[in-house]
N, CA, C and O atoms as CSV, one atom per row, in Angstrom:
chain,resi,resn,atom,element,x,y,z
A,1,MET,N,N,0.576,-1.653,0.256
A,1,MET,CA,C,0.365,0.050,0.324
A,1,MET,C,C,0.775,1.201,0.009
A,1,MET,O,O,1.721,1.510,0.734
A,2,ASN,N,N,0.406,2.325,-1.044
A,2,ASN,CA,C,1.369,3.510,-1.201
A,2,ASN,C,C,0.926,4.077,-0.115
A,2,ASN,O,O,-0.218,3.856,0.284
A,3,GLN,N,N,1.861,4.980,0.590
A,3,GLN,CA,C,1.272,6.165,1.800
A,3,GLN,C,C,1.263,7.432,0.954
A,3,GLN,O,O,1.825,7.326,-0.137
A,4,PRO,N,N,0.682,8.714,1.285
A,4,PRO,CA,C,0.763,9.208,1.066
A,4,PRO,C,C,1.580,10.225,0.861
A,4,PRO,O,O,1.906,10.418,2.032
A,5,THR,N,N,2.233,11.126,0.175
A,5,THR,CA,C,3.857,11.519,0.327
A,5,THR,C,C,3.025,12.744,0.508
A,5,THR,O,O,1.919,12.918,-0.003
A,6,GLN,N,N,3.811,13.769,1.465
A,6,GLN,CA,C,3.566,15.196,1.877
A,6,GLN,C,C,3.796,15.808,0.546
A,6,GLN,O,O,4.115,14.923,-0.248
A,7,SER,N,N,3.750,17.172,-0.092
A,7,SER,CA,C,3.899,18.053,-0.354
A,7,SER,C,C,5.254,19.065,0.384
A,7,SER,O,O,5.130,19.826,1.343
A,8,PRO,N,N,6.322,18.825,-0.280
A,8,PRO,CA,C,7.105,20.123,0.379
A,8,PRO,C,C,6.671,21.952,0.762
A,8,PRO,O,O,5.752,22.399,0.076
A,9,ASP,N,N,7.024,22.486,1.335
A,9,ASP,CA,C,6.368,23.594,1.531
A,9,ASP,C,C,7.084,24.598,0.844
A,9,ASP,O,O,8.252,24.856,1.137
A,10,ILE,N,N,6.258,25.378,-0.349
A,10,ILE,CA,C,6.513,26.038,-1.579
A,10,ILE,C,C,5.909,27.081,-1.114
A,10,ILE,O,O,4.679,27.097,-1.142
A,11,ARG,N,N,6.917,28.606,-0.376
A,11,ARG,CA,C,6.989,29.740,0.218
A,11,ARG,C,C,8.288,30.390,-0.477
A,11,ARG,O,O,9.444,29.988,-0.615
A,12,MET,N,N,7.550,31.667,-0.890
A,12,MET,CA,C,8.153,32.620,-1.080
A,12,MET,C,C,8.679,33.592,-0.319
A,12,MET,O,O,7.773,34.334,0.063
A,13,ASP,N,N,9.971,34.000,0.161
A,13,ASP,CA,C,10.616,34.816,1.361
A,13,ASP,C,C,10.216,35.894,1.083
A,13,ASP,O,O,10.759,36.547,0.193
A,14,ALA,N,N,9.229,36.322,1.734
A,14,ALA,CA,C,9.013,37.898,1.827
A,14,ALA,C,C,9.765,39.125,2.170
A,14,ALA,O,O,9.612,40.236,1.663
A,15,ASP,N,N,10.638,38.762,3.144
A,15,ASP,CA,C,11.960,39.496,3.375
A,15,ASP,C,C,13.010,38.781,2.423
A,15,ASP,O,O,13.854,38.053,2.945
A,16,ASP,N,N,12.998,38.918,1.358
A,16,ASP,CA,C,14.551,38.079,0.559
A,16,ASP,C,C,14.126,38.577,-0.740
A,16,ASP,O,O,15.021,38.114,-1.446
A,17,LEU,N,N,13.198,39.341,-1.678
A,17,LEU,CA,C,12.563,39.958,-2.812
A,17,LEU,C,C,13.795,40.309,-3.431
A,17,LEU,O,O,14.869,40.551,-2.880
A,18,TYR,N,N,13.468,40.309,-4.838
A,18,TYR,CA,C,14.638,41.149,-5.447
A,18,TYR,C,C,14.066,41.439,-6.945
A,18,TYR,O,O,13.650,40.471,-7.584
A,19,ARG,N,N,14.038,42.460,-7.403
A,19,ARG,CA,C,13.607,42.775,-8.608
A,19,ARG,C,C,14.974,42.360,-9.944
A,19,ARG,O,O,16.204,42.404,-9.910
A,20,GLU,N,N,14.122,42.032,-10.847
A,20,GLU,CA,C,15.517,41.609,-12.092
A,20,GLU,C,C,15.275,42.399,-13.123
A,20,GLU,O,O,14.171,42.565,-13.642
A,21,ASP,N,N,16.714,43.110,-13.575
A,21,ASP,CA,C,16.748,43.543,-14.685
A,21,ASP,C,C,17.773,42.839,-15.462
A,21,ASP,O,O,18.756,42.452,-14.831
A,22,SER,N,N,17.700,42.527,-17.137
A,22,SER,CA,C,18.736,41.847,-17.837
A,22,SER,C,C,19.346,43.384,-18.520
A,22,SER,O,O,18.773,44.451,-18.740
A,23,TYR,N,N,20.661,42.965,-18.713
A,23,TYR,CA,C,21.108,43.964,-19.887
A,23,TYR,C,C,21.931,42.653,-21.005
A,23,TYR,O,O,21.947,41.477,-20.643
A,24,THR,N,N,22.488,43.050,-22.191
A,24,THR,CA,C,23.066,41.502,-22.881
A,24,THR,C,C,23.661,42.891,-24.162
A,24,THR,O,O,23.003,43.931,-24.156
A,25,ASP,N,N,24.169,42.846,-24.581
A,25,ASP,CA,C,25.389,43.143,-25.606
A,25,ASP,C,C,25.042,41.914,-27.073
A,25,ASP,O,O,25.618,42.178,-28.128
A,26,ASN,N,N,24.507,41.181,-27.048
A,26,ASN,CA,C,23.540,40.374,-27.890
A,26,ASN,C,C,24.950,39.949,-28.822
A,26,ASN,O,O,25.063,39.930,-30.047
A,27,ARG,N,N,26.178,39.551,-27.543
A,27,ARG,CA,C,27.420,39.016,-28.336
A,27,ARG,C,C,27.759,38.249,-27.511
A,27,ARG,O,O,27.490,37.055,-27.637
A,28,ILE,N,N,28.371,38.677,-26.552
A,28,ILE,CA,C,29.021,37.766,-25.783
A,28,ILE,C,C,28.534,36.941,-24.232
A,28,ILE,O,O,29.009,35.977,-23.631
A,29,GLY,N,N,27.300,37.905,-23.952
A,29,GLY,CA,C,26.839,37.368,-22.543
A,29,GLY,C,C,25.491,38.155,-22.123
A,29,GLY,O,O,24.885,38.900,-22.893
A,30,SER,N,N,25.176,37.927,-21.015
A,30,SER,CA,C,24.671,38.915,-20.013
A,30,SER,C,C,24.814,39.352,-19.062
A,30,SER,O,O,25.836,38.854,-18.590
A,31,ILE,N,N,24.270,40.248,-18.208
A,31,ILE,CA,C,24.242,40.424,-16.957
A,31,ILE,C,C,22.767,40.414,-16.229
A,31,ILE,O,O,21.818,40.636,-16.982
A,32,ARG,N,N,22.510,40.205,-14.999
A,32,ARG,CA,C,21.134,40.275,-14.131
A,32,ARG,C,C,21.449,41.368,-13.354
A,32,ARG,O,O,22.609,41.555,-12.984
A,33,CYS,N,N,20.573,42.087,-13.075
A,33,CYS,CA,C,20.739,42.953,-11.679
A,33,CYS,C,C,19.689,42.616,-11.177
A,33,CYS,O,O,18.654,42.385,-11.803
A,34,LEU,N,N,19.902,42.524,-9.504
A,34,LEU,CA,C,18.690,42.004,-8.594
A,34,LEU,C,C,19.242,43.075,-7.981
A,34,LEU,O,O,20.347,43.275,-7.477
A,35,THR,N,N,17.775,44.050,-8.189
A,35,THR,CA,C,17.327,44.918,-6.973
A,35,THR,C,C,16.632,44.315,-5.919
A,35,THR,O,O,15.656,43.616,-6.189
A,36,PRO,N,N,17.138,44.549,-4.254
A,36,PRO,CA,C,16.289,43.885,-3.581
A,36,PRO,C,C,15.270,44.850,-3.215
A,36,PRO,O,O,15.450,46.068,-3.201
A,37,VAL,N,N,14.086,44.194,-2.891
A,37,VAL,CA,C,12.834,45.160,-2.954
A,37,VAL,C,C,11.980,44.586,-1.710
A,37,VAL,O,O,12.196,43.408,-1.423
A,38,THR,N,N,11.098,45.247,-0.996
A,38,THR,CA,C,10.455,45.196,-0.253
A,38,THR,C,C,9.633,44.302,-0.821
A,38,THR,O,O,9.565,43.989,-2.010
A,39,LYS,N,N,8.754,43.742,0.470
A,39,LYS,CA,C,7.000,43.009,-0.001
A,39,LYS,C,C,5.998,43.564,-0.932
A,39,LYS,O,O,5.248,42.937,-1.680
A,40,ASN,N,N,6.141,45.297,-0.712
A,40,ASN,CA,C,5.096,46.063,-1.585
A,40,ASN,C,C,5.997,46.417,-3.086
A,40,ASN,O,O,5.379,46.942,-4.014
A,41,GLY,N,N,7.251,46.140,-3.213
A,41,GLY,CA,C,7.834,46.098,-4.448
A,41,GLY,C,C,9.018,47.638,-4.346
A,41,GLY,O,O,9.827,47.936,-5.225
A,42,GLU,N,N,8.821,48.307,-3.199
A,42,GLU,CA,C,9.570,49.780,-2.850
A,42,GLU,C,C,11.245,49.167,-3.377
A,42,GLU,O,O,11.204,48.083,-3.959
A,43,ALA,N,N,12.039,49.524,-3.276
A,43,ALA,CA,C,13.335,49.830,-3.315
A,43,ALA,C,C,13.534,49.517,-1.693
A,43,ALA,O,O,13.098,50.234,-0.793
A,44,ASP,N,N,14.642,47.714,-1.444
A,44,ASP,CA,C,15.486,48.075,-0.436
A,44,ASP,C,C,16.504,48.468,-0.413
A,44,ASP,O,O,17.302,47.959,-1.200
A,45,ASP,N,N,17.099,49.839,0.730
A,45,ASP,CA,C,18.246,50.463,0.908
A,45,ASP,C,C,18.887,49.787,1.108
A,45,ASP,O,O,19.938,49.740,0.469
A,46,THR,N,N,18.536,48.666,2.356
A,46,THR,CA,C,19.426,48.109,3.465
A,46,THR,C,C,19.788,46.652,2.745
A,46,THR,O,O,19.875,45.575,3.336
A,47,ARG,N,N,19.914,46.808,1.797
A,47,ARG,CA,C,20.450,44.590,1.226
A,47,ARG,C,C,21.021,46.082,-0.002
A,47,ARG,O,O,20.660,47.255,-0.107
A,48,SER,N,N,22.377,44.941,-0.971
A,48,SER,CA,C,22.793,45.236,-1.640
A,48,SER,C,C,22.382,44.934,-3.132
A,48,SER,O,O,21.809,43.867,-3.352
A,49,VAL,N,N,22.635,45.804,-4.171
A,49,VAL,CA,C,22.443,45.082,-5.084
A,49,VAL,C,C,23.420,43.920,-5.758
A,49,VAL,O,O,24.648,43.983,-5.819
A,50,GLN,N,N,22.555,42.815,-6.263
A,50,GLN,CA,C,23.945,41.777,-6.452
A,50,GLN,C,C,23.700,41.898,-8.880
A,50,GLN,O,O,22.744,42.189,-9.598
A,51,TYR,N,N,25.047,41.513,-9.146
A,51,TYR,CA,C,24.987,41.149,-11.057
A,51,TYR,C,C,25.403,40.157,-10.980
A,51,TYR,O,O,26.163,39.712,-10.120
A,52,LEU,N,N,24.906,39.596,-11.993
A,52,LEU,CA,C,25.067,37.838,-12.592
A,52,LEU,C,C,25.364,37.725,-13.795
A,52,LEU,O,O,24.529,37.706,-14.700
A,53,GLY,N,N,26.803,37.622,-13.972
A,53,GLY,CA,C,26.942,37.482,-15.280
A,53,GLY,C,C,26.467,36.134,-16.119
A,53,GLY,O,O,26.295,35.149,-15.400
A,54,SER,N,N,26.209,35.930,-17.666
A,54,SER,CA,C,26.028,34.660,-17.828
A,54,SER,C,C,26.676,34.393,-19.624
A,54,SER,O,O,26.437,35.415,-20.267
A,55,THR,N,N,27.176,33.636,-20.233
A,55,THR,CA,C,27.764,33.455,-21.158
A,55,THR,C,C,28.382,31.890,-22.058
A,55,THR,O,O,28.521,30.939,-21.288
A,56,GLN,N,N,28.566,31.739,-22.833
A,56,GLN,CA,C,28.464,30.276,-22.973
A,56,GLN,C,C,29.495,29.774,-23.671
A,56,GLN,O,O,29.675,30.652,-24.515
A,57,ILE,N,N,30.297,28.925,-23.869
A,57,ILE,CA,C,31.227,28.198,-24.375
A,57,ILE,C,C,30.493,26.906,-25.403
A,57,ILE,O,O,29.550,26.115,-25.374
A,58,LEU,N,N,31.702,27.339,-26.342
A,58,LEU,CA,C,31.492,26.103,-27.056
A,58,LEU,C,C,31.815,24.927,-27.159
A,58,LEU,O,O,33.046,24.932,-27.173
A,59,THR,N,N,31.402,23.765,-27.252
A,59,THR,CA,C,32.593,22.522,-26.785
A,59,THR,C,C,32.286,21.437,-28.078
A,59,THR,O,O,31.485,21.711,-28.972
A,60,PRO,N,N,32.975,20.303,-28.023
A,60,PRO,CA,C,32.519,19.536,-28.995
A,60,PRO,C,C,30.787,18.874,-28.661
A,60,PRO,O,O,29.810,18.503,-29.310
A,61,ALA,N,N,31.135,19.005,-27.474
A,61,ALA,CA,C,29.368,18.341,-26.935
A,61,ALA,C,C,28.354,19.363,-27.165
A,61,ALA,O,O,27.189,19.107,-26.862
A,62,GLY,N,N,28.742,20.769,-27.790
A,62,GLY,CA,C,27.620,21.581,-27.384
A,62,GLY,C,C,27.782,22.414,-26.823
A,62,GLY,O,O,28.625,22.342,-25.929
A,63,PRO,N,N,27.126,23.539,-27.027
A,63,PRO,CA,C,27.027,24.992,-25.801
A,63,PRO,C,C,26.696,24.426,-24.995
A,63,PRO,O,O,25.739,23.656,-24.911
A,64,LEU,N,N,28.220,25.032,-23.519
A,64,LEU,CA,C,28.474,24.897,-22.403
A,64,LEU,C,C,27.807,26.267,-21.607
A,64,LEU,O,O,28.387,27.263,-22.041
A,65,PRO,N,N,27.026,26.544,-20.831
A,65,PRO,CA,C,26.440,27.672,-19.964
A,65,PRO,C,C,27.007,28.111,-18.880
A,65,PRO,O,O,26.397,27.628,-17.926
A,66,LEU,N,N,27.986,28.875,-18.483
A,66,LEU,CA,C,28.480,29.818,-17.415
A,66,LEU,C,C,27.965,30.552,-16.808
A,66,LEU,O,O,28.112,31.696,-17.239
A,67,ASN,N,N,27.227,30.446,-15.716
A,67,ASN,CA,C,26.905,31.270,-14.698
A,67,ASN,C,C,27.650,32.000,-13.416
A,67,ASN,O,O,28.422,31.305,-12.754
A,68,PHE,N,N,27.418,33.543,-13.002
A,68,PHE,CA,C,28.506,33.699,-12.341
A,68,PHE,C,C,28.129,34.737,-11.831
A,68,PHE,O,O,27.162,35.370,-12.255
A,69,GLU,N,N,29.175,35.243,-10.358
A,69,GLU,CA,C,28.900,36.308,-9.703
A,69,GLU,C,C,29.625,37.604,-10.499
A,69,GLU,O,O,30.429,37.360,-11.398
A,70,LEU,N,N,29.403,38.567,-10.242
A,70,LEU,CA,C,30.219,39.487,-10.988
A,70,LEU,C,C,30.389,40.765,-9.817
A,70,LEU,O,O,29.473,41.234,-9.142
A,71,PRO,N,N,31.812,41.166,-9.793
A,71,PRO,CA,C,32.334,42.271,-8.645
A,71,PRO,C,C,31.425,43.610,-9.320
A,71,PRO,O,O,30.776,43.864,-10.335
A,72,GLY,N,N,31.917,44.375,-7.824
A,72,GLY,CA,C,31.492,45.476,-8.426
A,72,GLY,C,C,29.770,46.173,-7.736
A,72,GLY,O,O,28.721,45.535,-7.657
A,73,ASP,N,N,29.987,47.518,-7.363
A,73,ASP,CA,C,28.472,47.929,-6.757
A,73,ASP,C,C,27.741,49.215,-8.216
A,73,ASP,O,O,27.142,50.249,-7.921
A,74,SER,N,N,27.896,48.956,-9.049
A,74,SER,CA,C,27.097,49.208,-9.930
A,74,SER,C,C,27.324,48.727,-11.274
A,74,SER,O,O,28.353,48.091,-11.504
A,75,LEU,N,N,26.225,49.027,-12.469
A,75,LEU,CA,C,26.137,48.670,-13.756
A,75,LEU,C,C,27.537,48.683,-14.282
A,75,LEU,O,O,27.915,47.603,-14.736
A,76,GLU,N,N,28.544,49.862,-14.325
A,76,GLU,CA,C,29.629,50.158,-15.216
A,76,GLU,C,C,30.650,48.917,-14.151
A,76,GLU,O,O,31.226,48.094,-14.862
A,77,ALA,N,N,30.858,48.764,-12.861
A,77,ALA,CA,C,31.594,48.051,-12.596
A,77,ALA,C,C,31.489,46.674,-13.042
A,77,ALA,O,O,32.402,46.242,-13.747
A,78,ALA,N,N,30.322,45.769,-12.679
A,78,ALA,CA,C,30.008,44.586,-13.391
A,78,ALA,C,C,30.425,44.307,-14.924
A,78,ALA,O,O,31.062,43.329,-15.314
A,79,ILE,N,N,29.923,45.393,-15.730
A,79,ILE,CA,C,29.920,45.183,-17.282
A,79,ILE,C,C,32.214,45.282,-17.031
A,79,ILE,O,O,32.858,44.348,-17.508
A,80,ALA,N,N,32.965,46.430,-16.312
A,80,ALA,CA,C,33.930,45.601,-16.127
A,80,ALA,C,C,34.724,44.628,-16.005
A,80,ALA,O,O,35.698,44.266,-16.665
A,81,GLY,N,N,34.241,44.251,-15.135
A,81,GLY,CA,C,34.612,42.679,-14.579
A,81,GLY,C,C,33.872,41.558,-15.441
A,81,GLY,O,O,33.741,40.388,-15.080
A,82,PHE,N,N,33.535,41.954,-16.315
A,82,PHE,CA,C,32.730,41.010,-16.701
A,82,PHE,C,C,33.724,39.485,-17.403
A,82,PHE,O,O,33.874,38.405,-16.831
A,83,GLY,N,N,34.188,39.836,-18.575
A,83,GLY,CA,C,35.487,39.532,-19.261
A,83,GLY,C,C,36.071,38.384,-17.745
A,83,GLY,O,O,35.698,37.237,-17.499
A,84,ASP,N,N,37.121,39.296,-16.941
A,84,ASP,CA,C,37.545,38.402,-15.900
A,84,ASP,C,C,37.208,37.525,-15.036
A,84,ASP,O,O,37.862,36.558,-14.647
A,85,ALA,N,N,36.043,37.910,-14.691
A,85,ALA,CA,C,34.565,36.495,-14.340
A,85,ALA,C,C,34.569,35.705,-15.216
A,85,ALA,O,O,35.004,34.629,-14.807
A,86,ALA,N,N,34.298,35.689,-16.248
A,86,ALA,CA,C,33.545,34.793,-16.898
A,86,ALA,C,C,35.138,33.463,-17.346
A,86,ALA,O,O,35.168,32.243,-17.509
A,87,ARG,N,N,36.017,34.365,-17.382
A,87,ARG,CA,C,37.166,34.001,-17.724
A,87,ARG,C,C,37.531,32.696,-16.197
A,87,ARG,O,O,37.802,31.525,-16.464
A,88,GLU,N,N,37.491,32.984,-15.359
A,88,GLU,CA,C,37.445,32.758,-14.323
A,88,GLU,C,C,36.395,31.279,-13.910
A,88,GLU,O,O,36.612,30.259,-13.256
A,89,ALA,N,N,35.211,31.803,-14.667
A,89,ALA,CA,C,34.397,30.869,-14.669
A,89,ALA,C,C,34.660,29.665,-15.109
A,89,ALA,O,O,34.626,28.610,-14.476
A,90,VAL,N,N,35.061,29.940,-16.771
A,90,VAL,CA,C,35.542,28.758,-17.218
A,90,VAL,C,C,36.926,27.958,-17.078
A,90,VAL,O,O,37.167,26.904,-17.665
A,91,ASP,N,N,37.985,28.772,-16.016
A,91,ASP,CA,C,39.151,27.720,-15.992
A,91,ASP,C,C,38.133,26.776,-14.634
A,91,ASP,O,O,38.535,25.677,-14.252
A,92,LYS,N,N,36.822,27.414,-14.042
A,92,LYS,CA,C,37.089,26.388,-12.978
A,92,LYS,C,C,35.937,25.364,-13.429
A,92,LYS,O,O,36.045,24.315,-12.794
A,93,THR,N,N,34.879,25.353,-14.325
A,93,THR,CA,C,34.508,24.428,-14.989
A,93,THR,C,C,35.342,23.342,-15.679
A,93,THR,O,O,35.229,22.137,-15.452
A,94,MET,N,N,36.227,23.927,-16.581
A,94,MET,CA,C,37.361,22.739,-16.892
A,94,MET,C,C,37.854,22.043,-16.263
A,94,MET,O,O,37.845,20.835,-16.502
A,95,GLN,N,N,38.810,22.899,-14.629
A,95,GLN,CA,C,39.064,21.677,-13.891
A,95,GLN,C,C,38.152,20.712,-13.327
A,95,GLN,O,O,38.477,19.593,-12.930
A,96,GLU,N,N,36.499,21.419,-13.307
A,96,GLU,CA,C,35.369,20.500,-12.834
A,96,GLU,C,C,35.628,19.317,-13.580
A,96,GLU,O,O,35.835,18.178,-13.161
A,97,LEU,N,N,35.584,19.785,-14.843
A,97,LEU,CA,C,35.117,18.775,-16.216
A,97,LEU,C,C,36.626,17.720,-16.496
A,97,LEU,O,O,36.608,16.730,-17.227
A,98,ARG,N,N,37.738,18.162,-15.810
A,98,ARG,CA,C,38.266,16.852,-15.910
A,98,ARG,C,C,38.859,15.831,-14.826
A,98,ARG,O,O,39.412,14.732,-14.853
A,99,GLU,N,N,38.405,16.884,-13.727
A,99,GLU,CA,C,38.171,16.427,-12.340
A,99,GLU,C,C,37.473,15.033,-12.201
A,99,GLU,O,O,37.844,13.962,-11.720
A,100,MET,N,N,35.995,15.573,-12.974
A,100,MET,CA,C,34.806,14.214,-13.602
A,100,MET,C,C,35.476,13.233,-14.486
A,100,MET,O,O,35.328,12.065,-14.124
A,101,GLN,N,N,36.174,13.422,-15.550
A,101,GLN,CA,C,36.660,12.575,-16.019
A,101,GLN,C,C,38.136,11.758,-15.961
A,101,GLN,O,O,38.729,10.973,-16.701
A,102,ARG,N,N,38.418,12.476,-14.492
A,102,ARG,CA,C,39.401,11.459,-13.954
A,102,ARG,C,C,38.703,10.385,-13.204
A,102,ARG,O,O,38.858,9.189,-13.453
A,103,GLN,N,N,37.902,10.875,-12.245
A,103,GLN,CA,C,37.673,10.020,-11.523
A,103,GLN,C,C,36.331,8.753,-12.606
A,103,GLN,O,O,36.095,7.593,-12.268
A,104,SER,N,N,35.940,9.199,-13.381
A,104,SER,CA,C,35.073,8.264,-14.237
A,104,SER,C,C,36.260,7.209,-15.029
A,104,SER,O,O,36.074,6.015,-15.261
A,105,ALA,N,N,37.330,7.888,-15.315
A,105,ALA,CA,C,38.073,7.033,-15.908
A,105,ALA,C,C,38.874,5.761,-14.677
A,105,ALA,O,O,39.331,4.657,-14.972
A,106,SER,N,N,38.819,6.371,-13.390
A,106,SER,CA,C,39.427,5.078,-12.283
A,106,SER,C,C,38.420,4.167,-11.737
A,106,SER,O,O,38.686,3.395,-10.816
A,107,GLN,N,N,36.574,4.289,-12.622
A,107,GLN,CA,C,36.001,3.777,-11.815
A,107,GLN,C,C,35.810,2.387,-12.311
A,107,GLN,O,O,35.252,2.131,-13.378
A,108,ILE,N,N,36.259,1.570,-11.555
A,108,ILE,CA,C,35.690,-0.024,-12.144
A,108,ILE,C,C,34.619,-0.782,-12.461
A,108,ILE,O,O,33.884,-1.290,-11.614
A,109,VAL,N,N,34.480,-0.894,-13.673
A,109,VAL,CA,C,33.126,-1.135,-14.398
A,109,VAL,C,C,33.162,-2.688,-14.540
A,109,VAL,O,O,34.017,-3.392,-15.077
A,110,VAL,N,N,31.364,-3.222,-13.567
A,110,VAL,CA,C,31.115,-4.200,-13.504
A,110,VAL,C,C,30.074,-4.827,-14.152
A,110,VAL,O,O,28.973,-4.515,-13.699
A,111,PRO,N,N,30.063,-5.855,-15.352
A,111,PRO,CA,C,28.813,-5.810,-15.704
A,111,PRO,C,C,27.825,-6.223,-14.983
A,111,PRO,O,O,28.185,-7.100,-14.197
A,112,LYS,N,N,26.670,-5.942,-14.917
A,112,LYS,CA,C,25.056,-5.951,-14.557
A,112,LYS,C,C,24.923,-7.422,-14.171
A,112,LYS,O,O,24.911,-8.171,-15.148
A,113,GLY,N,N,24.847,-7.862,-13.285
A,113,GLY,CA,C,24.574,-9.498,-13.019
A,113,GLY,C,C,25.891,-10.298,-13.067
A,113,GLY,O,O,25.856,-11.429,-13.552
A,114,GLY,N,N,26.911,-9.856,-12.656
A,114,GLY,CA,C,28.254,-10.406,-12.812
A,114,GLY,C,C,28.870,-10.935,-14.461
A,114,GLY,O,O,28.546,-10.749,-15.633
A,115,VAL,N,N,29.703,-11.523,-13.871
A,115,VAL,CA,C,30.216,-12.609,-15.319
A,115,VAL,C,C,30.071,-13.963,-15.284
A,115,VAL,O,O,30.619,-14.620,-14.399
A,116,ASP,N,N,29.304,-14.539,-16.259
A,116,ASP,CA,C,29.156,-15.703,-16.493
A,116,ASP,C,C,29.972,-16.757,-16.781
A,116,ASP,O,O,30.076,-16.993,-17.985
A,117,PRO,N,N,30.842,-17.764,-15.721
A,117,PRO,CA,C,32.027,-18.201,-15.826
A,117,PRO,C,C,31.808,-19.076,-17.627
A,117,PRO,O,O,32.604,-19.046,-18.565
A,118,SER,N,N,30.332,-19.827,-17.542
A,118,SER,CA,C,30.626,-20.246,-18.888
A,118,SER,C,C,30.754,-19.798,-20.268
A,118,SER,O,O,30.632,-20.410,-21.330
A,119,ALA,N,N,31.071,-18.402,-19.959
A,119,ALA,CA,C,30.812,-17.367,-21.178
A,119,ALA,C,C,32.642,-16.986,-21.593
A,119,ALA,O,O,32.977,-16.251,-22.522
A,120,MET,N,N,33.789,-17.829,-20.468
A,120,MET,CA,C,34.577,-18.093,-20.507
A,120,MET,C,C,34.950,-18.710,-21.243
A,120,MET,O,O,36.141,-18.462,-21.435
A,121,ASP,N,N,34.545,-19.545,-21.907
A,121,ASP,CA,C,35.056,-21.055,-22.706
A,121,ASP,C,C,35.140,-20.596,-24.227
A,121,ASP,O,O,34.143,-20.337,-24.900
A,122,GLY,N,N,36.319,-20.533,-24.640
A,122,GLY,CA,C,37.249,-20.485,-26.249
A,122,GLY,C,C,37.173,-19.151,-25.709
A,122,GLY,O,O,36.188,-18.533,-26.111
A,123,LEU,N,N,37.896,-18.552,-24.946
A,123,LEU,CA,C,38.171,-17.638,-25.458
A,123,LEU,C,C,39.945,-17.197,-25.145
A,123,LEU,O,O,40.523,-16.126,-24.959
A,124,GLY,N,N,40.431,-18.790,-25.216
A,124,GLY,CA,C,41.863,-18.751,-25.071
A,124,GLY,C,C,42.096,-18.548,-23.724
A,124,GLY,O,O,43.218,-18.134,-23.433
A,125,GLY,N,N,41.124,-18.782,-22.633
A,125,GLY,CA,C,41.598,-18.400,-21.225
A,125,GLY,C,C,42.109,-19.740,-20.601
A,125,GLY,O,O,41.815,-20.603,-21.428
A,126,LYS,N,N,42.685,-20.278,-19.621
A,126,LYS,CA,C,43.727,-21.416,-19.067
A,126,LYS,C,C,42.347,-21.569,-17.844
A,126,LYS,O,O,42.835,-22.262,-16.952
A,127,ILE,N,N,41.796,-21.438,-17.696
A,127,ILE,CA,C,41.218,-21.212,-16.586
A,127,ILE,C,C,39.560,-22.356,-17.079
A,127,ILE,O,O,38.798,-21.650,-17.739
A,128,LYS,N,N,39.166,-23.358,-16.940
A,128,LYS,CA,C,37.811,-23.805,-16.736
A,128,LYS,C,C,37.224,-24.174,-15.931
A,128,LYS,O,O,37.571,-25.106,-15.206
A,129,MET,N,N,36.179,-23.550,-15.837
A,129,MET,CA,C,35.129,-23.937,-14.299
A,129,MET,C,C,34.593,-25.617,-14.899
A,129,MET,O,O,34.896,-26.258,-15.906
A,130,PRO,N,N,33.834,-25.853,-13.935
A,130,PRO,CA,C,33.535,-27.386,-13.862
A,130,PRO,C,C,32.045,-27.102,-14.387
A,130,PRO,O,O,31.257,-28.034,-14.544
């Protein structure tokens, strides 16, 4: 008998709201400007504006999206820091991909269900199973 599952409590945090503006150069990437607001939609000057960059790099497997935080307290500063932050995100992503490849290459692959000893007959092996 299946027991009913409880739905997670899905609620927005009214004390942590942001208005989002998006800027792009239609070439390299985009910048999301997150301006803190109160639950009434008024600007909340007690919190800092956040700037987030996004771009993509082309790989043999297709485009890989990158998202990263941008330094600065103005759109102008975020634009100026975009290139360095993007390069850092690419470097970090490439390190993570190399680590995933290393881990994948070092795993021992065991066939599902194990090996059938009778399948070893005729393969030139010297071990015979009764």
